[in-house]
All heavy atoms as a GROMACS GRO file, in nm:
protein
  641
    1MET      N    1   8.974  10.497  11.378
    1MET     CA    2   8.992  10.389  11.282
    1MET      C    3   9.111  10.428  11.189
    1MET      O    4   9.100  10.523  11.108
    1MET     CB    5   8.863  10.361  11.197
    1MET     CG    6   8.866  10.257  11.094
    1MET     SD    7   8.896  10.300  10.918
    1MET     CE    8   8.821  10.463  10.908
    2PRO      N    9   9.231  10.354  11.196
    2PRO     CA   10   9.330  10.387  11.111
    2PRO      C   11   9.292  10.364  10.959
    2PRO      O   12   9.225  10.266  10.920
    2PRO     CB   13   9.438  10.289  11.154
    2PRO     CG   14   9.400  10.238  11.288
    2PRO     CD   15   9.249  10.242  11.286
    3VAL      N   16   9.345  10.443  10.883
    3VAL     CA   17   9.320  10.436  10.731
    3VAL      C   18   9.371  10.308  10.677
    3VAL      O   19   9.309  10.248  10.591
    3VAL     CB   20   9.384  10.560  10.660
    3VAL    CG1   21   9.378  10.540  10.507
    3VAL    CG2   22   9.313  10.680  10.698
    4GLN      N   23   9.495  10.264  10.718
    4GLN     CA   24   9.546  10.138  10.667
    4GLN      C   25   9.446  10.021  10.691
    4GLN      O   26   9.431   9.933  10.612
    4GLN     CB   27   9.689  10.112  10.722
    4GLN     CG   28   9.790  10.199  10.660
    4GLN     CD   29   9.812  10.171  10.508
    4GLN    OE1   30   9.812  10.054  10.465
    4GLN    NE2   31   9.802  10.283  10.431
    5HIS      N   32   9.392  10.017  10.808
    5HIS     CA   33   9.295   9.914  10.845
    5HIS      C   34   9.180   9.913  10.744
    5HIS      O   35   9.147   9.805  10.692
    5HIS     CB   36   9.247   9.928  10.990
    5HIS     CG   37   9.145   9.832  11.038
    5HIS    ND1   38   9.166   9.706  11.056
    5HIS    CD2   39   9.010   9.855  11.051
    5HIS    CE1   40   9.060   9.634  11.090
    5HIS    NE2   41   8.962   9.720  11.074
    6ALA      N   42   9.117  10.030  10.716
    6ALA     CA   43   9.011  10.037  10.625
    6ALA      C   44   9.055   9.990  10.489
    6ALA      O   45   8.981   9.915  10.407
    6ALA     CB   46   8.956  10.178  10.626
    7ARG      N   47   9.174  10.040  10.441
    7ARG     CA   48   9.220  10.004  10.307
    7ARG      C   49   9.242   9.854  10.295
    7ARG      O   50   9.209   9.801  10.192
    7ARG     CB   51   9.351  10.078  10.278
    7ARG     CG   52   9.335  10.222  10.249
    7ARG     CD   53   9.462  10.295  10.221
    7ARG     NE   54   9.450  10.443  10.200
    7ARG     CZ   55   9.553  10.524  10.204
    7ARG    NH1   56   9.682  10.481  10.219
    7ARG    NH2   57   9.523  10.644  10.190
    8HIS      N   58   9.294   9.797  10.401
    8HIS     CA   59   9.311   9.639  10.395
    8HIS      C   60   9.177   9.566  10.389
    8HIS      O   61   9.158   9.471  10.305
    8HIS     CB   62   9.391   9.595  10.508
    8HIS     CG   63   9.533   9.624  10.488
    8HIS    ND1   64   9.611   9.724  10.556
    8HIS    CD2   65   9.628   9.561  10.401
    8HIS    CE1   66   9.732   9.732  10.510
    8HIS    NE2   67   9.753   9.629  10.424
    9ILE      N   68   9.083   9.620  10.459
    9ILE     CA   69   8.942   9.546  10.459
    9ILE      C   70   8.888   9.576  10.322
    9ILE      O   71   8.825   9.485  10.264
    9ILE     CB   72   8.860   9.607  10.570
    9ILE    CG1   73   8.903   9.552  10.705
    9ILE    CG2   74   8.704   9.577  10.548
    9ILE    CD1   75   8.839   9.620  10.825
   10ASN      N   76   8.897   9.690  10.272
   10ASN     CA   77   8.833   9.718  10.137
   10ASN      C   78   8.910   9.655  10.020
   10ASN      O   79   8.851   9.603   9.925
   10ASN     CB   80   8.832   9.876  10.117
   10ASN     CG   81   8.735   9.933  10.203
   10ASN    OD1   82   8.637   9.883  10.243
   10ASN    ND2   83   8.762  10.058  10.247
   11LEU      N   84   9.042   9.639  10.033
   11LEU     CA   85   9.121   9.561   9.940
   11LEU      C   86   9.076   9.417   9.939
   11LEU      O   87   9.047   9.358   9.837
   11LEU     CB   88   9.270   9.563   9.953
   11LEU     CG   89   9.350   9.486   9.860
   11LEU    CD1   90   9.336   9.536   9.713
   11LEU    CD2   91   9.495   9.486   9.894
   12ARG      N   92   9.047   9.357  10.055
   12ARG     CA   93   9.003   9.216  10.059
   12ARG      C   94   8.866   9.200   9.996
   12ARG      O   95   8.829   9.118   9.927
   12ARG     CB   96   8.991   9.173  10.213
   12ARG     CG   97   8.936   9.039  10.237
   12ARG     CD   98   9.027   8.923  10.217
   12ARG     NE   99   9.128   8.906  10.113
   12ARG     CZ  100   9.108   8.836  10.007
   12ARG    NH1  101   9.000   8.772   9.978
   12ARG    NH2  102   9.209   8.822   9.917
   13ALA      N  103   8.783   9.309  10.024
   13ALA     CA  104   8.640   9.309   9.955
   13ALA      C  105   8.647   9.317   9.814
   13ALA      O  106   8.586   9.257   9.736
   13ALA     CB  107   8.556   9.426  10.011
   14VAL      N  108   8.746   9.398   9.755
   14VAL     CA  109   8.766   9.419   9.616
   14VAL      C  110   8.807   9.285   9.553
   14VAL      O  111   8.751   9.238   9.453
   14VAL     CB  112   8.870   9.529   9.586
   14VAL    CG1  113   8.915   9.520   9.436
   14VAL    CG2  114   8.808   9.665   9.608
   15LEU      N  115   8.905   9.221   9.619
   15LEU     CA  116   8.958   9.089   9.566
   15LEU      C  117   8.851   8.987   9.560
   15LEU      O  118   8.838   8.904   9.482
   15LEU     CB  119   9.086   9.049   9.645
   15LEU     CG  120   9.205   9.145   9.625
   15LEU    CD1  121   9.318   9.091   9.715
   15LEU    CD2  122   9.244   9.167   9.490
   16ALA      N  123   8.767   8.988   9.675
   16ALA     CA  124   8.658   8.884   9.682
   16ALA      C  125   8.553   8.912   9.571
   16ALA      O  126   8.502   8.823   9.504
   16ALA     CB  127   8.580   8.897   9.815
   17GLN      N  128   8.526   9.049   9.541
   17GLN     CA  129   8.433   9.078   9.436
   17GLN      C  130   8.495   9.030   9.301
   17GLN      O  131   8.417   8.975   9.223
   17GLN     CB  132   8.414   9.231   9.429
   17GLN     CG  133   8.333   9.278   9.306
   17GLN     CD  134   8.338   9.431   9.294
   17GLN    OE1  135   8.350   9.498   9.395
   17GLN    NE2  136   8.304   9.478   9.178
   18LEU      N  137   8.619   9.049   9.278
   18LEU     CA  138   8.681   9.004   9.150
   18LEU      C  139   8.675   8.857   9.140
   18LEU      O  140   8.643   8.800   9.029
   18LEU     CB  141   8.829   9.052   9.148
   18LEU     CG  142   8.839   9.206   9.132
   18LEU    CD1  143   8.990   9.248   9.130
   18LEU    CD2  144   8.772   9.262   9.010
   19GLU      N  145   8.691   8.776   9.257
   19GLU     CA  146   8.679   8.639   9.256
   19GLU      C  147   8.545   8.598   9.210
   19GLU      O  148   8.517   8.504   9.140
   19GLU     CB  149   8.723   8.581   9.384
   19GLU     CG  150   8.867   8.584   9.412
   19GLU     CD  151   8.907   8.534   9.549
   19GLU    OE1  152   8.826   8.464   9.612
   19GLU    OE2  153   9.023   8.553   9.601
   20ARG      N  154   8.440   8.663   9.266
   20ARG     CA  155   8.301   8.624   9.236
   20ARG      C  156   8.268   8.648   9.088
   20ARG      O  157   8.186   8.589   9.021
   20ARG     CB  158   8.205   8.709   9.311
   20ARG     CG  159   8.192   8.670   9.467
   20ARG     CD  160   8.075   8.737   9.530
   20ARG     NE  161   8.083   8.875   9.536
   20ARG     CZ  162   8.151   8.952   9.628
   20ARG    NH1  163   8.212   8.894   9.724
   20ARG    NH2  164   8.146   9.087   9.612
   21GLU      N  165   8.346   8.748   9.024
   21GLU     CA  166   8.326   8.779   8.881
   21GLU      C  167   8.416   8.694   8.794
   21GLU      O  168   8.422   8.715   8.669
   21GLU     CB  169   8.365   8.933   8.865
   21GLU     CG  170   8.262   9.017   8.930
   21GLU     CD  171   8.296   9.170   8.920
   21GLU    OE1  172   8.403   9.196   8.857
   21GLU    OE2  173   8.232   9.244   8.974
   22GLY      N  174   8.485   8.599   8.856
   22GLY     CA  175   8.557   8.500   8.778
   22GLY      C  176   8.705   8.545   8.758
   22GLY      O  177   8.786   8.480   8.679
   23ILE      N  178   8.752   8.650   8.828
   23ILE     CA  179   8.886   8.698   8.820
   23ILE      C  180   8.959   8.658   8.942
   23ILE      O  181   8.951   8.724   9.041
   23ILE     CB  182   8.894   8.852   8.794
   23ILE    CG1  183   8.812   8.888   8.670
   23ILE    CG2  184   9.035   8.905   8.779
   23ILE    CD1  185   8.776   9.038   8.660
   24SER      N  186   9.021   8.546   8.936
   24SER     CA  187   9.088   8.494   9.054
   24SER      C  188   9.241   8.489   9.044
   24SER      O  189   9.289   8.480   8.935
   24SER     CB  190   9.031   8.357   9.101
   24SER     OG  191   9.054   8.266   8.992
   25GLY      N  192   9.301   8.487   9.152
   25GLY     CA  193   9.453   8.483   9.160
   25GLY      C  194   9.505   8.624   9.141
   25GLY      O  195   9.459   8.703   9.066
   26TYR      N  196   9.618   8.642   9.216
   26TYR     CA  197   9.679   8.774   9.220
   26TYR      C  198   9.724   8.821   9.082
   26TYR      O  199   9.705   8.935   9.044
   26TYR     CB  200   9.804   8.773   9.313
   26TYR     CG  201   9.762   8.759   9.456
   26TYR    CD1  202   9.817   8.660   9.531
   26TYR    CD2  203   9.671   8.847   9.514
   26TYR    CE1  204   9.792   8.653   9.667
   26TYR    CE2  205   9.634   8.842   9.648
   26TYR     CZ  206   9.694   8.741   9.724
   26TYR     OH  207   9.660   8.725   9.864
   27GLU      N  208   9.768   8.730   9.000
   27GLU     CA  209   9.816   8.767   8.863
   27GLU      C  210   9.705   8.821   8.782
   27GLU      O  211   9.713   8.933   8.724
   27GLU     CB  212   9.876   8.648   8.796
   27GLU     CG  213   9.952   8.680   8.668
   27GLU     CD  214  10.086   8.757   8.690
   27GLU    OE1  215  10.156   8.715   8.798
   27GLU    OE2  216  10.113   8.847   8.609
   28ASP      N  217   9.593   8.748   8.778
   28ASP     CA  218   9.468   8.806   8.698
   28ASP      C  219   9.414   8.924   8.759
   28ASP      O  220   9.370   9.014   8.687
   28ASP     CB  221   9.371   8.689   8.675
   28ASP     CG  222   9.417   8.573   8.592
   28ASP    OD1  223   9.513   8.597   8.516
   28ASP    OD2  224   9.348   8.465   8.603
   29GLN      N  225   9.407   8.932   8.897
   29GLN     CA  226   9.339   9.048   8.952
   29GLN      C  227   9.437   9.171   8.936
   29GLN      O  228   9.378   9.282   8.910
   29GLN     CB  229   9.323   9.016   9.104
   29GLN     CG  230   9.223   8.910   9.138
   29GLN     CD  231   9.227   8.858   9.274
   29GLN    OE1  232   9.320   8.864   9.347
   29GLN    NE2  233   9.105   8.804   9.310
   30ALA      N  234   9.567   9.158   8.944
   30ALA     CA  235   9.656   9.276   8.921
   30ALA      C  236   9.648   9.315   8.773
   30ALA      O  237   9.645   9.436   8.757
   30ALA     CB  238   9.799   9.220   8.948
   31HIS      N  239   9.629   9.221   8.682
   31HIS     CA  240   9.604   9.250   8.537
   31HIS      C  241   9.484   9.338   8.528
   31HIS      O  242   9.478   9.436   8.457
   31HIS     CB  243   9.624   9.134   8.452
   31HIS     CG  244   9.610   9.165   8.314
   31HIS    ND1  245   9.486   9.166   8.246
   31HIS    CD2  246   9.695   9.197   8.223
   31HIS    CE1  247   9.510   9.199   8.110
   31HIS    NE2  248   9.642   9.224   8.100
   32HIS      N  249   9.378   9.296   8.590
   32HIS     CA  250   9.247   9.360   8.570
   32HIS      C  251   9.253   9.496   8.632
   32HIS      O  252   9.200   9.589   8.578
   32HIS     CB  253   9.145   9.273   8.647
   32HIS     CG  254   9.007   9.330   8.640
   32HIS    ND1  255   8.929   9.328   8.524
   32HIS    CD2  256   8.930   9.403   8.731
   32HIS    CE1  257   8.805   9.396   8.549
   32HIS    NE2  258   8.818   9.445   8.667
   33LEU      N  259   9.307   9.507   8.754
   33LEU     CA  260   9.324   9.646   8.819
   33LEU      C  261   9.415   9.737   8.754
   33LEU      O  262   9.379   9.859   8.745
   33LEU     CB  263   9.364   9.627   8.967
   33LEU     CG  264   9.255   9.561   9.051
   33LEU    CD1  265   9.322   9.524   9.188
   33LEU    CD2  266   9.135   9.653   9.073
   34GLY      N  267   9.523   9.677   8.699
   34GLY     CA  268   9.622   9.759   8.640
   34GLY      C  269   9.704   9.836   8.740
   34GLY      O  270   9.670   9.846   8.855
   35ASN      N  271   9.820   9.890   8.694
   35ASN     CA  272   9.901   9.970   8.782
   35ASN      C  273   9.963   9.899   8.910
   35ASN      O  274   9.993   9.973   9.003
   35ASN     CB  275   9.828  10.105   8.822
   35ASN     CG  276   9.923  10.202   8.867
   35ASN    OD1  277  10.037  10.228   8.813
   35ASN    ND2  278   9.877  10.292   8.952
   36VAL      N  279   9.957   9.769   8.906
   36VAL     CA  280  10.022   9.700   9.016
   36VAL      C  281  10.063   9.551   8.972
   36VAL      O  282  10.011   9.500   8.876
   36VAL     CB  283   9.906   9.674   9.138
   36VAL    CG1  284   9.799   9.595   9.085
   36VAL    CG2  285   9.968   9.626   9.268
   37THR      N  286  10.170   9.510   9.034
   37THR     CA  287  10.215   9.374   9.009
   37THR      C  288  10.150   9.274   9.098
   37THR      O  289  10.099   9.315   9.201
   37THR     CB  290  10.366   9.355   9.028
   37THR    OG1  291  10.397   9.378   9.166
   37THR    CG2  292  10.451   9.464   8.941
   38ALA      N  293  10.148   9.147   9.051
   38ALA     CA  294  10.083   9.043   9.135
   38ALA      C  295  10.151   9.035   9.273
   38ALA      O  296  10.087   9.014   9.379
   38ALA     CB  297  10.091   8.911   9.054
   39GLN      N  298  10.280   9.052   9.270
   39GLN     CA  299  10.365   9.042   9.393
   39GLN      C  300  10.319   9.146   9.486
   39GLN      O  301  10.309   9.129   9.602
   39GLN     CB  302  10.508   9.040   9.361
   39GLN     CG  303  10.558   8.920   9.293
   39GLN     CD  304  10.529   8.926   9.143
   39GLN    OE1  305  10.496   9.030   9.080
   39GLN    NE2  306  10.553   8.818   9.073
   40ARG      N  307  10.304   9.265   9.433
   40ARG     CA  308  10.278   9.387   9.517
   40ARG      C  309  10.138   9.368   9.572
   40ARG      O  310  10.106   9.400   9.688
   40ARG     CB  311  10.290   9.510   9.441
   40ARG     CG  312  10.258   9.641   9.518
   40ARG     CD  313  10.359   9.668   9.624
   40ARG     NE  314  10.324   9.799   9.693
   40ARG     CZ  315  10.311   9.805   9.828
   40ARG    NH1  316  10.348   9.699   9.906
   40ARG    NH2  317  10.272   9.913   9.890
   41LEU      N  318  10.042   9.326   9.486
   41LEU     CA  319   9.904   9.309   9.530
   41LEU      C  320   9.896   9.196   9.641
   41LEU      O  321   9.827   9.214   9.739
   41LEU     CB  322   9.816   9.259   9.403
   41LEU     CG  323   9.670   9.249   9.434
   41LEU    CD1  324   9.607   9.370   9.478
   41LEU    CD2  325   9.598   9.195   9.303
   42ALA      N  326   9.966   9.083   9.626
   42ALA     CA  327   9.974   8.984   9.730
   42ALA      C  328  10.026   9.042   9.860
   42ALA      O  329   9.975   9.018   9.963
   42ALA     CB  330  10.059   8.866   9.682
   43SER      N  331  10.127   9.120   9.848
   43SER     CA  332  10.190   9.179   9.959
   43SER      C  333  10.099   9.268  10.033
   43SER      O  334  10.078   9.257  10.162
   43SER     CB  335  10.317   9.254   9.920
   43SER     OG  336  10.376   9.325  10.032
   44MET      N  337  10.022   9.352   9.968
   44MET     CA  338   9.930   9.447  10.026
   44MET      C  339   9.813   9.361  10.094
   44MET      O  340   9.768   9.394  10.201
   44MET     CB  341   9.875   9.547   9.933
   44MET     CG  342   9.978   9.646   9.891
   44MET     SD  343   9.914   9.781   9.785
   44MET     CE  344   9.895   9.689   9.628
   45ASP      N  345   9.770   9.256  10.020
   45ASP     CA  346   9.664   9.174  10.064
   45ASP      C  347   9.702   9.098  10.204
   45ASP      O  348   9.625   9.066  10.291
   45ASP     CB  349   9.620   9.059   9.963
   45ASP     CG  350   9.503   8.982  10.011
   45ASP    OD1  351   9.413   9.035  10.083
   45ASP    OD2  352   9.495   8.874   9.967
   46GLN      N  353   9.838   9.084  10.218
   46GLN     CA  354   9.888   9.014  10.334
   46GLN      C  355   9.940   9.118  10.439
   46GLN      O  356   9.997   9.067  10.544
   46GLN     CB  357   9.998   8.912  10.294
   46GLN     CG  358   9.946   8.811  10.203
   46GLN     CD  359  10.054   8.731  10.122
   46GLN    OE1  360  10.177   8.751  10.157
   46GLN    NE2  361  10.010   8.644  10.040
   47GLY      N  362   9.904   9.242  10.425
   47GLY     CA  363   9.928   9.335  10.531
   47GLY      C  364  10.031   9.445  10.503
   47GLY      O  365  10.051   9.536  10.594
   48ALA      N  366  10.104   9.442  10.388
   48ALA     CA  367  10.183   9.559  10.361
   48ALA      C  368  10.107   9.684  10.336
   48ALA      O  369   9.991   9.686  10.306
   48ALA     CB  370  10.267   9.524  10.227
   49PRO      N  371  10.164   9.798  10.364
   49PRO     CA  372  10.100   9.924  10.354
   49PRO      C  373  10.042   9.953  10.213
   49PRO      O  374  10.104   9.907  10.112
   49PRO     CB  375  10.203  10.035  10.381
   49PRO     CG  376  10.311   9.946  10.463
   49PRO     CD  377  10.307   9.817  10.402
   50ILE      N  378   9.921  10.003  10.210
   50ILE     CA  379   9.866  10.043  10.080
   50ILE      C  380   9.874  10.191  10.071
   50ILE      O  381   9.818  10.271  10.147
   50ILE     CB  382   9.710   9.997  10.088
   50ILE    CG1  383   9.700   9.842  10.099
   50ILE    CG2  384   9.637  10.044   9.961
   50ILE    CD1  385   9.557   9.789  10.125
   51ASP      N  386   9.949  10.234   9.969
   51ASP     CA  387   9.972  10.377   9.955
   51ASP      C  388   9.854  10.456   9.891
   51ASP      O  389   9.762  10.389   9.829
   51ASP     CB  390  10.099  10.411   9.876
   51ASP     CG  391  10.098  10.353   9.736
   51ASP    OD1  392  10.000  10.374   9.664
   51ASP    OD2  393  10.209  10.310   9.693
   52VAL      N  394   9.853  10.581   9.903
   52VAL     CA  395   9.748  10.662   9.847
   52VAL      C  396   9.720  10.649   9.709
   52VAL      O  397   9.618  10.631   9.656
   52VAL     CB  398   9.776  10.809   9.884
   52VAL    CG1  399   9.665  10.897   9.818
   52VAL    CG2  400   9.775  10.832  10.034
   53LEU      N  401   9.828  10.644   9.626
   53LEU     CA  402   9.816  10.630   9.482
   53LEU      C  403   9.748  10.506   9.449
   53LEU      O  404   9.663  10.508   9.352
   53LEU     CB  405   9.957  10.638   9.413
   53LEU     CG  406  10.025  10.787   9.421
   53LEU    CD1  407  10.162  10.778   9.360
   53LEU    CD2  408   9.936  10.882   9.354
   54PHE      N  409   9.780  10.393   9.507
   54PHE     CA  410   9.716  10.266   9.471
   54PHE      C  411   9.569  10.267   9.520
   54PHE      O  412   9.484  10.231   9.445
   54PHE     CB  413   9.784  10.141   9.532
   54PHE     CG  414   9.724  10.016   9.499
   54PHE    CD1  415   9.717   9.967   9.371
   54PHE    CD2  416   9.640   9.946   9.580
   54PHE    CE1  417   9.660   9.845   9.334
   54PHE    CE2  418   9.572   9.832   9.557
   54PHE     CZ  419   9.579   9.775   9.427
   55ALA      N  420   9.542  10.322   9.638
   55ALA     CA  421   9.402  10.334   9.685
   55ALA      C  422   9.321  10.411   9.588
   55ALA      O  423   9.216  10.372   9.546
   55ALA     CB  424   9.398  10.395   9.830
   56GLU      N  425   9.377  10.530   9.547
   56GLU     CA  426   9.305  10.605   9.450
   56GLU      C  427   9.284  10.548   9.314
   56GLU      O  428   9.182  10.558   9.248
   56GLU     CB  429   9.370  10.752   9.430
   56GLU     CG  430   9.357  10.842   9.554
   56GLU     CD  431   9.435  10.965   9.538
   56GLU    OE1  432   9.510  10.986   9.446
   56GLU    OE2  433   9.412  11.053   9.638
   57HIS      N  434   9.383  10.463   9.274
   57HIS     CA  435   9.374  10.391   9.151
   57HIS      C  436   9.262  10.283   9.151
   57HIS      O  437   9.184  10.272   9.063
   57HIS     CB  438   9.514  10.327   9.107
   57HIS     CG  439   9.494  10.242   8.996
   57HIS    ND1  440   9.492  10.299   8.864
   57HIS    CD2  441   9.485  10.100   8.979
   57HIS    CE1  442   9.472  10.198   8.771
   57HIS    NE2  443   9.472  10.084   8.837
   58VAL      N  444   9.255  10.211   9.265
   58VAL     CA  445   9.149  10.116   9.278
   58VAL      C  446   9.014  10.182   9.279
   58VAL      O  447   8.916  10.135   9.212
   58VAL     CB  448   9.169  10.035   9.421
   58VAL    CG1  449   9.039   9.962   9.446
   58VAL    CG2  450   9.287   9.946   9.417
   59GLU      N  451   8.999  10.301   9.343
   59GLU     CA  452   8.869  10.374   9.340
   59GLU      C  453   8.841  10.409   9.190
   59GLU      O  454   8.722  10.385   9.158
   59GLU     CB  455   8.888  10.502   9.427
   59GLU     CG  456   8.894  10.468   9.568
   59GLU     CD  457   8.957  10.583   9.653
   59GLU    OE1  458   8.988  10.686   9.601
   59GLU    OE2  459   8.960  10.572   9.774
   60TRP      N  460   8.932  10.453   9.123
   60TRP     CA  461   8.910  10.498   8.981
   60TRP      C  462   8.872  10.371   8.892
   60TRP      O  463   8.783  10.376   8.826
   60TRP     CB  464   9.034  10.575   8.922
   60TRP     CG  465   9.017  10.601   8.780
   60TRP    CD1  466   8.957  10.710   8.726
   60TRP    CD2  467   9.068  10.520   8.671
   60TRP    NE1  468   8.965  10.695   8.589
   60TRP    CE2  469   9.030  10.592   8.561
   60TRP    CE3  470   9.131  10.399   8.664
   60TRP    CZ2  471   9.058  10.543   8.432
   60TRP    CZ3  472   9.167  10.347   8.537
   60TRP    CH2  473   9.125  10.418   8.425
   61ALA      N  474   8.959  10.265   8.904
   61ALA     CA  475   8.930  10.142   8.829
   61ALA      C  476   8.804  10.078   8.849
   61ALA      O  477   8.744  10.021   8.760
   61ALA     CB  478   9.047  10.039   8.855
   62LEU      N  479   8.752  10.096   8.969
   62LEU     CA  480   8.616  10.023   9.001
   62LEU      C  481   8.497  10.125   9.011
   62LEU      O  482   8.394  10.084   9.070
   62LEU     CB  483   8.640   9.946   9.138
   62LEU     CG  484   8.736   9.838   9.134
   62LEU    CD1  485   8.747   9.766   9.268
   62LEU    CD2  486   8.705   9.728   9.030
   63ASN      N  487   8.526  10.240   8.974
   63ASN     CA  488   8.424  10.353   8.963
   63ASN      C  489   8.368  10.376   9.105
   63ASN      O  490   8.252  10.394   9.124
   63ASN     CB  491   8.305  10.317   8.875
   63ASN     CG  492   8.353  10.308   8.732
   63ASN    OD1  493   8.426  10.402   8.682
   63ASN    ND2  494   8.322  10.203   8.654
   64ARG      N  495   8.455  10.389   9.201
   64ARG     CA  496   8.410  10.425   9.340
   64ARG      C  497   8.443  10.565   9.361
   64ARG      O  498   8.536  10.627   9.300
   64ARG     CB  499   8.490  10.333   9.447
   64ARG     CG  500   8.483  10.186   9.427
   64ARG     CD  501   8.343  10.146   9.452
   64ARG     NE  502   8.339   9.999   9.436
   64ARG     CZ  503   8.257   9.916   9.486
   64ARG    NH1  504   8.167   9.964   9.588
   64ARG    NH2  505   8.261   9.782   9.470
   65ARG      N  506   8.372  10.625   9.460
   65ARG     CA  507   8.403  10.774   9.488
   65ARG      C  508   8.546  10.785   9.544
   65ARG      O  509   8.595  10.689   9.611
   65ARG     CB  510   8.298  10.822   9.577
   65ARG     CG  511   8.306  10.760   9.717
   65ARG     CD  512   8.220  10.835   9.819
   65ARG     NE  513   8.220  10.772   9.946
   65ARG     CZ  514   8.310  10.754  10.041
   65ARG    NH1  515   8.417  10.826  10.018
   65ARG    NH2  516   8.304  10.682  10.149
   66ARG      N  517   8.599  10.898   9.533
   66ARG     CA  518   8.733  10.924   9.583
   66ARG      C  519   8.720  10.916   9.748
   66ARG      O  520   8.632  10.969   9.801
   66ARG     CB  521   8.770  11.070   9.558
   66ARG     CG  522   8.922  11.098   9.592
   66ARG     CD  523   8.965  11.218   9.520
   66ARG     NE  524   9.113  11.213   9.554
   66ARG     CZ  525   9.196  11.294   9.486
   66ARG    NH1  526   9.151  11.373   9.397
   66ARG    NH2  527   9.326  11.295   9.521
   67GLY      N  528   8.814  10.853   9.802
   67GLY     CA  529   8.807  10.822   9.942
   67GLY      C  530   8.750  10.695   9.988
   67GLY      O  531   8.754  10.664  10.106
   68TRP      N  532   8.689  10.623   9.890
   68TRP     CA  533   8.613  10.507   9.929
   68TRP      C  534   8.706  10.402  10.002
   68TRP      O  535   8.662  10.343  10.090
   68TRP     CB  536   8.554  10.436   9.794
   68TRP     CG  537   8.479  10.308   9.821
   68TRP    CD1  538   8.344  10.296   9.865
   68TRP    CD2  539   8.527  10.177   9.813
   68TRP    NE1  540   8.315  10.164   9.870
   68TRP    CE2  541   8.428  10.091   9.849
   68TRP    CE3  542   8.654  10.124   9.796
   68TRP    CZ2  543   8.442   9.954   9.850
   68TRP    CZ3  544   8.674   9.988   9.794
   68TRP    CH2  545   8.567   9.900   9.822
   69MET      N  546   8.826  10.389   9.954
   69MET     CA  547   8.920  10.295  10.020
   69MET      C  548   8.950  10.322  10.164
   69MET      O  549   8.992  10.237  10.236
   69MET     CB  550   9.047  10.280   9.938
   69MET     CG  551   9.036  10.210   9.801
   69MET     SD  552   9.027  10.025   9.828
   69MET     CE  553   9.202   9.988   9.882
   70ASP      N  554   8.940  10.460  10.208
   70ASP     CA  555   8.970  10.492  10.334
   70ASP      C  556   8.860  10.486  10.435
   70ASP      O  557   8.874  10.511  10.554
   70ASP     CB  558   9.019  10.633  10.334
   70ASP     CG  559   9.143  10.656  10.249
   70ASP    OD1  560   9.211  10.556  10.213
   70ASP    OD2  561   9.183  10.764  10.208
   71ASP      N  562   8.737  10.433  10.401
   71ASP     CA  563   8.627  10.426  10.479
   71ASP      C  564   8.580  10.289  10.488
   71ASP      O  565   8.592  10.200  10.405
   71ASP     CB  566   8.503  10.511  10.429
   71ASP     CG  567   8.538  10.659  10.423
   71ASP    OD1  568   8.610  10.704  10.505
   71ASP    OD2  569   8.486  10.726  10.321
   72LEU      N  570   8.519  10.252  10.606
   72LEU     CA  571   8.455  10.124  10.620
   72LEU      C  572   8.312  10.130  10.571
   72LEU      O  573   8.253  10.231  10.580
   72LEU     CB  574   8.459  10.080  10.767
   72LEU     CG  575   8.587  10.051  10.839
   72LEU    CD1  576   8.575  10.022  10.983
   72LEU    CD2  577   8.666   9.941  10.766
   73HIS      N  578   8.265  10.016  10.518
   73HIS     CA  579   8.142  10.010  10.446
   73HIS      C  580   8.047   9.906  10.492
   73HIS      O  581   7.975   9.848  10.414
   73HIS     CB  582   8.163  10.003  10.293
   73HIS     CG  583   8.259  10.092  10.236
   73HIS    ND1  584   8.226  10.226  10.213
   73HIS    CD2  585   8.396  10.086  10.207
   73HIS    CE1  586   8.346  10.290  10.166
   73HIS    NE2  587   8.440  10.196  10.172
   74GLU      N  588   8.044   9.868  10.623
   74GLU     CA  589   7.975   9.759  10.673
   74GLU      C  590   7.818   9.774  10.657
   74GLU      O  591   7.750   9.675  10.625
   74GLU     CB  592   8.000   9.736  10.819
   74GLU     CG  593   8.131   9.692  10.852
   74GLU     CD  594   8.200   9.782  10.968
   74GLU    OE1  595   8.127   9.872  11.006
   74GLU    OE2  596   8.310   9.746  10.990
   75ASP      N  597   7.772   9.895  10.660
   75ASP     CA  598   7.625   9.914  10.641
   75ASP      C  599   7.584   9.963  10.501
   75ASP      O  600   7.472  10.006  10.478
   75ASP     CB  601   7.576  10.018  10.748
   75ASP     CG  602   7.653  10.151  10.725
   75ASP    OD1  603   7.748  10.163  10.655
   75ASP    OD2  604   7.606  10.250  10.806
   76ASP      N  605   7.676   9.953  10.411
   76ASP     CA  606   7.646   9.993  10.270
   76ASP      C  607   7.578   9.881  10.197
   76ASP      O  608   7.632   9.769  10.180
   76ASP     CB  609   7.779  10.026  10.198
   76ASP     CG  610   7.752  10.087  10.063
   76ASP    OD1  611   7.650  10.069  10.005
   76ASP    OD2  612   7.843  10.156  10.018
   77PRO      N  613   7.448   9.890  10.143
   77PRO     CA  614   7.381   9.785  10.080
   77PRO      C  615   7.455   9.743   9.949
   77PRO      O  616   7.433   9.632   9.904
   77PRO     CB  617   7.237   9.847  10.054
   77PRO     CG  618   7.251   9.997  10.067
   77PRO     CD  619   7.369  10.018  10.160
   78LEU      N  620   7.524   9.831   9.886
   78LEU     CA  621   7.600   9.789   9.772
   78LEU      C  622   7.717   9.695   9.796
   78LEU      O  623   7.770   9.633   9.715
   78LEU     CB  624   7.651   9.910   9.699
   78LEU     CG  625   7.547  10.010   9.643
   78LEU    CD1  626   7.612  10.138   9.584
   78LEU    CD2  627   7.459   9.944   9.542
   79GLU      N  628   7.754   9.687   9.920
   79GLU     CA  629   7.872   9.603   9.965
   79GLU      C  630   7.822   9.466  10.019
   79GLU      O  631   7.906   9.386  10.047
   79GLU     CB  632   7.947   9.672  10.069
   79GLU     CG  633   8.003   9.814  10.036
   79GLU     CD  634   8.090   9.801   9.903
   79GLU    OE1  635   8.178   9.699   9.892
   79GLU    OE2  636   8.077   9.881   9.817
   80ALA      N  637   7.692   9.441  10.007
   80ALA     CA  638   7.643   9.309  10.063
   80ALA      C  639   7.667   9.201   9.971
   80ALA      O  640   7.682   9.222   9.851
   80ALA     CB  641   7.492   9.320  10.090
   0.00000   0.00000   0.00000
């Protein structure tokens, strides 16, 4: 399983979580996450590479364990 594939799936899950919490649109989501522009966030959501620094930043911003962005979480009850 390529790391980029997992990062893209997890980024989509993060953005969906933010939408459920009322933070919608790349501009608001980028502001909430910090350390990223709306344009860069949109680009990554649409398939651009997600670098290590951004993946680690998302993990930190959302209180996820280090490496969370690099793993798939289909069977994780917290991801339901």
